[in-house]
LOKOLPA-612234 format. One line per field, with one value per atom (N, C-alpha, C): atom name; z, y, x. Coordinates in steps of 0.001 Angstrom, whole numbers. Atoms other than C-alpha are relative to their C-alpha. Example, Ala and Ser with C-alpha at 12.3 -4.5 7.8 and 13.67 -1.06 7.14 Angstrom:
<rs>
gulum	N / CA / C / N / CA / C .
c3	0 / 7800 / 0 / -60 / 7140 / 730 .
c2	-1190 / -4500 / 1200 / -1190 / -1060 / 1090 .
c1	890 / 12300 / 900 / -820 / 13670 / -770 .
</rs>
This chain:
<rs>
gulum	N / CA / C / N / CA / C / N / CA / C / N / CA / C / N / CA / C / N / CA / C / N / CA / C / N / CA / C / N / CA / C / N / CA / C / N / CA / C / N / CA / C / N / CA / C / N / CA / C / N / CA / C / N / CA / C / N / CA / C / N / CA / C / N / CA / C / N / CA / C / N / CA / C / N / CA / C / N / CA / C / N / CA / C / N / CA / C / N / CA / C / N / CA / C / N / CA / C / N / CA / C / N / CA / C / N / CA / C / N / CA / C / N / CA / C / N / CA / C / N / CA / C / N / CA / C / N / CA / C / N / CA / C / N / CA / C / N / CA / C / N / CA / C / N / CA / C / N / CA / C / N / CA / C / N / CA / C / N / CA / C / N / CA / C / N / CA / C / N / CA / C / N / CA / C / N / CA / C / N / CA / C / N / CA / C / N / CA / C / N / CA / C / N / CA / C / N / CA / C / N / CA / C / N / CA / C / N / CA / C / N / CA / C / N / CA / C / N / CA / C / N / CA / C / N / CA / C / N / CA / C / N / CA / C / N / CA / C / N / CA / C / N / CA / C / N / CA / C / N / CA / C / N / CA / C / N / CA / C / N / CA / C / N / CA / C / N / CA / C / N / CA / C / N / CA / C / N / CA / C / N / CA / C / N / CA / C / N / CA / C / N / CA / C / N / CA / C / N / CA / C / N / CA / C / N / CA / C / N / CA / C / N / CA / C / N / CA / C / N / CA / C / N / CA / C / N / CA / C / N / CA / C / N / CA / C / N / CA / C / N / CA / C / N / CA / C / N / CA / C / N / CA / C / N / CA / C / N / CA / C / N / CA / C / N / CA / C / N / CA / C / N / CA / C / N / CA / C / N / CA / C / N / CA / C / N / CA / C / N / CA / C / N / CA / C / N / CA / C / N / CA / C / N / CA / C / N / CA / C / N / CA / C / N / CA / C / N / CA / C / N / CA / C / N / CA / C / N / CA / C / N / CA / C / N / CA / C / N / CA / C / N / CA / C / N / CA / C / N / CA / C / N / CA / C / N / CA / C / N / CA / C / N / CA / C / N / CA / C / N / CA / C / N / CA / C / N / CA / C / N / CA / C / N / CA / C / N / CA / C / N / CA / C / N / CA / C / N / CA / C / N / CA / C / N / CA / C / N / CA / C / N / CA / C / N / CA / C / N / CA / C / N / CA / C / N / CA / C / N / CA / C / N / CA / C / N / CA / C / N / CA / C / N / CA / C / N / CA / C / N / CA / C / N / CA / C / N / CA / C / N / CA / C / N / CA / C / N / CA / C / N / CA / C / N / CA / C / N / CA / C / N / CA / C / N / CA / C / N / CA / C / N / CA / C / N / CA / C / N / CA / C / N / CA / C / N / CA / C / N / CA / C / N / CA / C / N / CA / C / N / CA / C / N / CA / C / N / CA / C / N / CA / C / N / CA / C / N / CA / C / N / CA / C / N / CA / C / N / CA / C / N / CA / C / N / CA / C / N / CA / C / N / CA / C / N / CA / C / N / CA / C / N / CA / C / N / CA / C / N / CA / C / N / CA / C / N / CA / C / N / CA / C / N / CA / C / N / CA / C / N / CA / C / N / CA / C / N / CA / C / N / CA / C / N / CA / C / N / CA / C / N / CA / C / N / CA / C / N / CA / C / N / CA / C / N / CA / C / N / CA / C / N / CA / C / N / CA / C / N / CA / C / N / CA / C / N / CA / C / N / CA / C / N / CA / C / N / CA / C .
c3	0 / 0 / 0 / 102 / -950 / 1152 / -1091 / 1860 / -526 / 384 / 1559 / 1215 / -1060 / 3593 / -25 / -26 / 4645 / -1169 / 1115 / 2008 / -1309 / 1216 / -702 / -121 / 11 / 313 / -172 / 25 / 882 / -812 / 795 / -1026 / 778 / -680 / -241 / 332 / -279 / 1358 / -1147 / 1212 / -1660 / -405 / 727 / -3665 / -1374 / 1217 / -6702 / -1262 / 125 / -9239 / -41 / 241 / -9653 / 910 / -859 / -7257 / -812 / 837 / -10120 / -633 / 755 / -12105 / 863 / -854 / -9192 / 1250 / -1248 / -5852 / -272 / 319 / -7366 / -584 / 599 / -9423 / 1064 / -1071 / -6368 / 895 / -831 / -4309 / -696 / 758 / -7058 / -1 / 21 / -7341 / 1395 / -1379 / -3548 / 354 / -181 / -3532 / -659 / 695 / -6095 / 805 / -844 / -3819 / 1185 / -1121 / -878 / -446 / 506 / -2974 / -380 / 280 / -3922 / 1275 / -1272 / -223 / 384 / -298 / -107 / -537 / 538 / -2271 / -1515 / 1457 / -5887 / -556 / 640 / -7952 / -1458 / 1374 / -11423 / -127 / 207 / -12598 / -1436 / 1307 / -15891 / 220 / -265 / -15699 / -1329 / 1254 / -18584 / 292 / -202 / -18714 / -1182 / 1032 / -20634 / 127 / -44 / -21518 / 307 / -322 / -20032 / 804 / -647 / -17886 / -1044 / 1056 / -21121 / -724 / 784 / -22828 / 729 / -751 / -20046 / 1184 / -1155 / -17681 / 325 / -280 / -18110 / 610 / -502 / -17534 / 1415 / -1336 / -14441 / 982 / -903 / -13020 / 306 / -246 / -13336 / -10 / 61 / -14328 / 1301 / -1259 / -11253 / 1172 / -1085 / -9016 / 33 / 59 / -10213 / 488 / -463 / -9672 / 1513 / -1447 / -6202 / 738 / -645 / -5323 / 60 / -24 / -6320 / 816 / -944 / -4154 / 1445 / -1339 / -1189 / 528 / -447 / -1072 / 18 / -50 / -47 / -920 / 912 / -2243 / 489 / -516 / 91 / 289 / -245 / 136 / -822 / 683 / -718 / -1078 / 984 / -2686 / -1268 / 1185 / -5207 / -1274 / 1193 / -7591 / -560 / 458 / -7765 / 46 / -163 / -7645 / -1076 / 1081 / -11033 / 274 / -352 / -9929 / 1189 / -1161 / -6598 / -385 / 463 / -8393 / -585 / 570 / -10321 / 1103 / -1106 / -7120 / 788 / -784 / -5404 / -825 / 844 / -8344 / -387 / 425 / -9149 / -1486 / 1450 / -12877 / -366 / 316 / -14116 / -1492 / 1396 / -17598 / -41 / 78 / -18379 / -1444 / 1336 / -21372 / -67 / 248 / -22708 / -1144 / 969 / -24512 / -540 / 585 / -26930 / -96 / -12 / -26364 / 749 / -672 / -25503 / 1285 / -1285 / -21917 / 462 / -502 / -20035 / 900 / -918 / -17299 / -569 / 642 / -18532 / 677 / -739 / -15790 / 467 / -281 / -15980 / -115 / 62 / -15310 / 216 / -239 / -15528 / 642 / -769 / -12955 / 201 / -123 / -13255 / 806 / -870 / -10507 / 128 / -302 / -9836 / 1262 / -1237 / -6331 / -7 / -52 / -5179 / -62 / 108 / -5088 / -1408 / 1356 / -8742 / -142 / 43 / -7876 / -782 / 882 / -10462 / 448 / -316 / -9663 / -1005 / 994 / -12125 / 391 / -464 / -11191 / -1058 / 857 / -13306 / 842 / -772 / -11787 / -567 / 495 / -12252 / 1156 / -922 / -10453 / -346 / 292 / -10113 / 543 / -441 / -8722 / 1480 / -1394 / -5511 / 693 / -588 / -4990 / 261 / -207 / -4877 / -1164 / 1024 / -6788 / -48 / 148 / -8092 / -688 / 593 / -8677 / -717 / 817 / -11481 / -462 / 429 / -12194 / 807 / -733 / -10273 / -524 / 545 / -11902 / -931 / 996 / -14710 / 457 / -551 / -12434 / 51 / -74 / -12930 / 1397 / -1340 / -9530 / 255 / -342 / -7736 / 1485 / -1365 / -4579 / -38 / -5 / -3549 / 901 / -945 / -732 / 1011 / -974 / 1334 / 1423 / -1308 / 4210 / 81 / -96 / 5609 / -756 / 918 / 3070 / 24 / 147 / 3046 / -1428 / 1344 / -385 / 97 / -207 / -236 / -1306 / 1197 / -3234 / 459 / -474 / -2906 / -1106 / 892 / -4672 / 393 / -245 / -5015 / 378 / -511 / -2842 / 1241 / -1164 / -101 / 1300 / -1332 / 3395 / 174 / -120 / 2587 / 570 / -442 / 3019 / 1453 / -1361 / 6179 / 1023 / -942 / 7804 / 143 / -71 / 6932 / 859 / -799 / 8343 / 1458 / -1369 / 11401 / 740 / -618 / 12068 / 321 / -245 / 11713 / 1196 / -1136 / 14174 / 1316 / -1218 / 16741 / 364 / -230 / 16311 / 265 / -293 / 16952 / -1080 / 1128 / 13492 / -753 / 617 / 12068 / -1507 / 1451 / 8346 / -410 / 503 / 6656 / -1331 / 1307 / 3094 / -426 / 466 / 1415 / -1349 / 1291 / -2148 / -427 / 534 / -3864 / -1522 / 1454 / -7492 / -497 / 527 / -9613 / -1509 / 1427 / -13238 / -220 / 120 / -12782 / 1269 / -1187 / -10170 / 133 / -379 / -8396 / -623 / 528 / -9974 / 920 / -789 / -8774 / 335 / -432 / -6806 / 908 / -936 / -4854 / 955 / -1035 / -1581 / 406 / -389 / -961 / 1228 / -1258 / 2653 / 541 / -562 / 3852 / 1455 / -1433 / 7638 / 671 / -733 / 10237 / 593 / -589 / 11689 / -776 / 697 / 10235 / 513 / -356 / 10202 / 385 / -432 / 12256 / -649 / 599 / 11094 / 569 / -636 / 13595 / -687 / 654 / 11948 / -1429 / 1350 / 8478 / 29 / -107 / 9597 / 270 / -297 / 11027 / -1263 / 1245 / 7719 / -992 / 988 / 5597 / 337 / -435 / 7663 / 97 / -224 / 7747 / -894 / 888 / 4664 / -1312 / 1257 / 1329 / -1072 / 993 / -506 / -92 / 17 / 434 / -462 / 590 / -1695 / 293 / -226 / -750 / 862 / -864 / 1950 / 43 / 2 / 1498 / 748 / -641 / 3470 / -609 / 518 / 2267 / 1079 .
c2	-1203 / 0 / 1249 / -1221 / 3438 / 948 / -948 / 5942 / 1425 / -1392 / 9591 / 889 / -985 / 12607 / 945 / -1019 / 15354 / 951 / -917 / 17562 / -589 / 644 / 14993 / 120 / -6 / 15120 / 1401 / -1340 / 18810 / 993 / -902 / 20390 / 1215 / -1178 / 23728 / 1008 / -1109 / 26709 / 977 / -806 / 28770 / 508 / -433 / 30726 / -650 / 800 / 28509 / 825 / 1368 / 27269 / -1091 / 1035 / 25458 / 173 / -94 / 24620 / 308 / -241 / 24627 / 1382 / -1244 / 27603 / 1218 / -1132 / 29742 / 66 / -18 / 28813 / 29 / 21 / 27976 / 1315 / -1290 / 31172 / 1087 / -998 / 33280 / -169 / 257 / 31601 / 455 / -383 / 32155 / 1516 / -1462 / 35850 / 571 / -444 / 36168 / -63 / 77 / 35010 / 1202 / -1167 / 37721 / 1278 / -1162 / 40271 / 82 / 12 / 39204 / 384 / -313 / 39379 / 1475 / -1436 / 42923 / 822 / -710 / 43787 / 375 / -341 / 43799 / 1351 / -1358 / 46914 / -68 / 86 / 46496 / 1183 / -1136 / 49572 / -286 / 420 / 48031 / -1482 / 1423 / 44441 / -384 / 604 / 42598 / -1498 / 1403 / 39148 / -717 / 745 / 36748 / -1438 / 1347 / 33517 / -874 / 940 / 30461 / -1312 / 1327 / 27003 / 48 / 44 / 26107 / 1214 / -1281 / 29242 / 982 / -933 / 31217 / -466 / 536 / 28895 / 109 / 24 / 28708 / 965 / -879 / 31439 / 888 / -894 / 33779 / -767 / 781 / 31058 / -503 / 515 / 29723 / 1107 / -1104 / 33168 / 105 / -57 / 32765 / 1429 / -1396 / 36408 / 730 / -633 / 37530 / -506 / 583 / 35146 / 594 / -588 / 36500 / 1450 / -1390 / 40087 / 30 / 71 / 39132 / -236 / 306 / 37676 / 1179 / -1152 / 40779 / 1167 / -972 / 42793 / -472 / 522 / 40614 / -920 / 876 / 38409 / -1454 / 1440 / 34751 / -650 / 662 / 32141 / -59 / 97 / 32083 / 1363 / -1346 / 35855 / 212 / -202 / 36710 / 1073 / -1069 / 39751 / -440 / 480 / 37565 / 238 / -110 / 37709 / 1421 / -1397 / 41521 / 644 / -506 / 41850 / 1007 / -926 / 43578 / 1383 / -1280 / 46282 / 644 / -523 / 46623 / 563 / -505 / 47041 / 1400 / -1332 / 49974 / 1012 / -900 / 51501 / 398 / -248 / 51210 / 630 / -639 / 52711 / -918 / 958 / 49513 / -275 / 151 / 49399 / -1446 / 1424 / 45816 / -232 / 412 / 44473 / -1525 / 1451 / 40918 / -442 / 483 / 39020 / -1493 / 1416 / 35690 / -432 / 362 / 34066 / -1418 / 1340 / 31115 / -603 / 531 / 30606 / -1339 / 1307 / 26922 / 31 / 74 / 26126 / -1459 / 1371 / 22990 / -364 / 237 / 23295 / 639 / -546 / 23759 / 1229 / -1128 / 26190 / 937 / -841 / 28728 / 1479 / -1455 / 32464 / 676 / -893 / 35140 / 1261 / -1133 / 37886 / 1031 / -1090 / 41139 / 1122 / -1042 / 43718 / 1169 / -1202 / 47249 / 611 / -581 / 48714 / 1511 / -1472 / 52331 / 604 / -458 / 52580 / -172 / 253 / 51581 / -1309 / 1273 / 48181 / -1028 / 967 / 45508 / -1417 / 1421 / 41816 / -817 / 837 / 39071 / -1469 / 1381 / 35586 / -831 / 958 / 32569 / -1231 / 1173 / 29667 / -672 / 778 / 27080 / -485 / 669 / 25752 / -1484 / 1418 / 22017 / -936 / 817 / 20828 / 129 / -64 / 20996 / 1301 / -1288 / 24654 / 150 / -50 / 23839 / 692 / -750 / 25853 / -418 / 177 / 25615 / 1243 / -1150 / 28747 / -518 / 538 / 28059 / 1042 / -1048 / 31411 / 1266 / -1258 / 34610 / 968 / -1033 / 37728 / -583 / 577 / 35673 / -1191 / 1130 / 32982 / -1237 / 1260 / 29398 / -596 / 575 / 27898 / -788 / 733 / 25828 / 139 / 100 / 26280 / 19 / 196 / 25572 / 963 / -857 / 28005 / -759 / 779 / 25142 / 228 / -301 / 25965 / 1506 / -1356 / 29379 / 44 / 11 / 30389 / 1315 / -1137 / 32720 / 9 / -164 / 34028 / 1051 / -884 / 35537 / 139 / -282 / 37170 / 464 / -309 / 37375 / -241 / 298 / 37318 / -1347 / 1359 / 33814 / 28 / -34 / 34101 / -893 / 877 / 31842 / 682 / -480 / 32236 / 466 / -547 / 33604 / -1050 / 1049 / 30319 / -381 / 383 / 29399 / 1032 / -1050 / 32753 / 101 / -51 / 32718 / -1149 / 1140 / 29222 / 132 / -249 / 30239 / 940 / -934 / 33156 / -717 / 737 / 30880 / -935 / 897 / 28402 / 775 / -815 / 31140 / 505 / -475 / 32346 / -1139 / 1176 / 28791 / -245 / 254 / 28506 / -1217 / 1254 / 25002 / 11 / 59 / 24559 / -1345 / 1233 / 22019 / -413 / 240 / 22327 / 1242 / -1138 / 24497 / -320 / 132 / 24996 / 1359 / -1223 / 27540 / -93 / -59 / 28575 / 1157 / -1050 / 30555 / -173 / 69 / 31408 / -605 / 452 / 30804 / 358 / -281 / 30902 / 1497 / -1383 / 34239 / 1034 / -937 / 35768 / 50 / -136 / 36532 / -1374 / 1283 / 33715 / 226 / 1 / 32898 / -1174 / 1014 / 30986 / -156 / 281 / 29357 / -898 / 744 / 28238 / -148 / 291 / 26552 / -416 / 190 / 26550 / -578 / 589 / 24842 / 1056 / -1093 / 28168 / 1285 / -1265 / 31666 / 722 / -758 / 33830 / 1419 / -1345 / 37027 / 1098 / -1142 / 40493 / 194 / -149 / 40595 / -873 / 917 / 37571 / 448 / -536 / 39007 / 1152 / -1149 / 42194 / -442 / 509 / 40238 / -546 / 555 / 38397 / 1107 / -1073 / 41507 / 912 / -907 / 43519 / -682 / 741 / 40780 / 511 / -533 / 41985 / 458 / -573 / 43725 / -1063 / 1056 / 40367 / -428 / 296 / 39932 / 1247 / -1160 / 42206 / 75 / -11 / 41169 / -1188 / 1068 / 39155 / 141 / 9 / 38268 / -1227 / 1166 / 35979 / -264 / 419 / 34020 / -769 .
c1	847 / 0 / 879 / -779 / 1324 / -318 / 187 / 1872 / -66 / 136 / 829 / 235 / -150 / 1837 / -1186 / 1062 / -545 / 158 / -243 / 1118 / -531 / 486 / 280 / -1520 / 1462 / -3390 / -562 / 604 / -4049 / 808 / -811 / -1157 / 455 / -517 / 508 / -1096 / 907 / -1234 / 110 / -90 / -2151 / -1373 / 1179 / -4676 / 96 / -54 / -5540 / 153 / 505 / -5973 / 1061 / -1000 / -2628 / 1204 / -1187 / 198 / 1238 / -1169 / 2701 / -27 / 87 / 1444 / -292 / 367 / 241 / 877 / -770 / 1826 / 1494 / -1424 / 5211 / 475 / -354 / 5231 / 91 / -15 / 4383 / 1221 / -1178 / 7129 / 1282 / -1183 / 9687 / 181 / -72 / 8850 / 216 / -221 / 8795 / 1479 / -1451 / 12433 / 666 / -553 / 13205 / -231 / 318 / 11488 / 957 / -937 / 13658 / 1399 / -1335 / 16815 / 128 / 3 / 15811 / -107 / 84 / 15691 / -1411 / 1392 / 11896 / -402 / 189 / 11943 / 69 / 45 / 10823 / -785 / 659 / 10018 / -340 / 266 / 10235 / 308 / -243 / 10019 / -329 / 265 / 10257 / -126 / 308 / 8656 / -182 / 63 / 9314 / -397 / 524 / 7316 / 387 / -424 / 8557 / -777 / 600 / 7241 / -1484 / 1425 / 3877 / -440 / 331 / 4047 / -513 / 394 / 3816 / -1263 / 1113 / 1335 / -1340 / 1267 / -1262 / 13 / -189 / -66 / -1169 / 1126 / -2991 / -1163 / 1121 / -5584 / 212 / -308 / -3824 / 387 / -337 / -3081 / 1481 / -1440 / 708 / 508 / -425 / 1123 / -351 / 420 / -840 / 840 / -798 / 1117 / 1401 / -1341 / 4461 / -15 / 111 / 3332 / -209 / 230 / 2069 / 1315 / -1271 / 5459 / 939 / -919 / 7409 / -562 / 579 / 4998 / 171 / -241 / 6000 / -1070 / 1082 / 2899 / 449 / -170 / 2968 / -1045 / 944 / 1170 / -1437 / 1368 / -1862 / -627 / 529 / -2394 / -1273 / 1283 / -6016 / 73 / -122 / -4830 / 717 / -708 / -2984 / -817 / 861 / -5953 / -45 / 61 / -5771 / 1381 / -1372 / -1985 / 390 / -374 / -1683 / -577 / 613 / -4109 / 727 / -713 / -2272 / 1365 / -1297 / 1051 / -153 / 252 / -404 / -277 / 328 / -1815 / 1246 / -1218 / 1581 / 1119 / -1007 / 3446 / 1140 / -1012 / 5345 / -202 / 78 / 6067 / 331 / -174 / 5602 / -206 / 121 / 6220 / -22 / 147 / 5047 / 196 / -334 / 6475 / -299 / 262 / 5177 / 901 / -1032 / 8111 / -214 / 35 / 8210 / 1398 / -1359 / 11943 / 19 / -20 / 12633 / 825 / -696 / 13697 / 23 / -112 / 14749 / -1177 / 1118 / 12104 / -1266 / 1200 / 8513 / -596 / 595 / 7405 / 1106 / -1168 / 10213 / -344 / 163 / 10339 / 1349 / -1139 / 12997 / -553 / 532 / 12433 / 1104 / -970 / 14348 / -630 / 545 / 13834 / 971 / -774 / 15005 / -590 / 525 / 14725 / 139 / 9 / 14477 / 1399 / -1386 / 18304 / 560 / -460 / 18508 / 767 / -719 / 20010 / -814 / 651 / 19224 / 331 / -194 / 18750 / -790 / 672 / 17886 / 97 / 111 / 16736 / -717 / 695 / 15800 / -301 / 352 / 13929 / -1231 / 1130 / 11229 / -854 / 918 / 8190 / 35 / -258 / 8828 / -1080 / 1125 / 5486 / -294 / 415 / 3508 / 335 / -364 / 4390 / 1490 / -1450 / 8123 / 688 / -721 / 10711 / 1463 / -1438 / 14261 / 555 / -681 / 16349 / 1234 / -1086 / 18838 / 1013 / -925 / 20448 / -244 / 114 / 21163 / 1044 / -882 / 22621 / 1050 / -885 / 24105 / 805 / -746 / 25560 / -895 / 728 / 24386 / 184 / -54 / 23514 / -1272 / 1219 / 20892 / -298 / 514 / 18847 / -1517 / 1448 / 15279 / -764 / 709 / 14487 / -822 / 772 / 13061 / 489 / -596 / 15428 / 256 / -541 / 16402 / 1332 / -1138 / 19031 / 764 / -908 / 22031 / 524 / -548 / 22984 / 1098 / -1151 / 26474 / 769 / -802 / 28133 / 1381 / -1351 / 31897 / 1013 / -1103 / 35240 / 591 / -486 / 36658 / 1483 / -1375 / 39756 / 84 / -142 / 41180 / -436 / 350 / 39757 / -1425 / 1351 / 36299 / -959 / 918 / 34404 / 270 / -375 / 36318 / -466 / 399 / 35619 / -1509 / 1461 / 31913 / -521 / 456 / 31414 / 440 / -441 / 33446 / -929 / 952 / 31103 / -1307 / 1244 / 28071 / 140 / -223 / 29605 / -10 / -17 / 30269 / -1391 / 1369 / 26691 / -980 / 822 / 25410 / -1050 / 898 / 23845 / 522 / -431 / 23981 / -269 / 110 / 24614 / -583 / 608 / 22330 / 633 / -601 / 23676 / 765 / -791 / 26283 / 634 / -665 / 27506 / 540 / -590 / 29728 / -14 / 84 / 29191 / 864 / -870 / 31645 / 148 / -291 / 32452 / 1384 / -1384 / 36172 / 755 / -810 / 38944 / 259 / -322 / 39453 / -946 / 990 / 36343 / -1212 / 1226 / 32832 / -564 / 550 / 31161 / -1203 / 1124 / 28013 / 145 / 47 / 27970 / -1468 / 1387 / 24574 / 38 / -50 / 24202 / -1419 / 1311 / 21003 / 195 / -204 / 20640 / -1246 / 1125 / 18476 / -920 / 784 / 17315 / 267 / -228 / 16877 / 1237 / -1205 / 20008 / -403 / 414 / 19472 / 836 / -677 / 20473 / 1403 / -1316 / 23354 / 1054 / -931 / 24961 / 284 / -204 / 24412 / 991 / -900 / 26162 / 1438 / -1338 / 29097 / 668 / -535 / 29524 / 310 / -166 / 29063 / 1172 / -1067 / 31543 / 1360 / -1246 / 34185 / 1130 / -1043 / 36102 / -613 / 475 / 35799 / -229 / 196 / 35820 / -1461 / 1428 / 32158 / -743 / 657 / 29995 / -1492 / 1441 / 26464 / -396 / 517 / 24673 / -1521 / 1455 / 20987 / -498 / 610 / 18678 / -1369 / 1311 / 15657 / -745 .
</rs>
């Protein structure tokens, strides 16, 4: 007899109609909102694959807009997110692309915050409201956002990883998973650290202030 979890039966907390096309899209855009510091003034949302083909009918466009406004997938205002974006003065451009992609439910989310800082994320909804981020600011990487996650941009030089993990150990923060992504040696890199508990602002500040080799510290 096959066993089912509660999640298999009731699915994720969400506003419908689809966990893949709606909840997953909202979660993906919510990650982009966090990476923008919770401050999105302009956004370009490009939908690919089945997101593009059936996105309007499944509310994928509304879900993505909701996410970049900081809404969770179960927010009742998801259905009117496009109108809310206009009311809040957030300039949103939505593009339905026929460009082929590896994952069928893929979106590219480009945001600009009030400081003019640009962030660009590519990711996919992989079913059941789950997501996979595959690219960040031109860097190929992978993370799911299922755990509290530290996203650290840094220069690829000796000592950076050791010092970051040392700070986390002193702060009593346990690392669940960790990967480092880079284009090449001694160039720009991303450290993705998934932890058992959320990383507080104090710890982020300690990491960010450690040295000039670290250029950005974000938490999800």
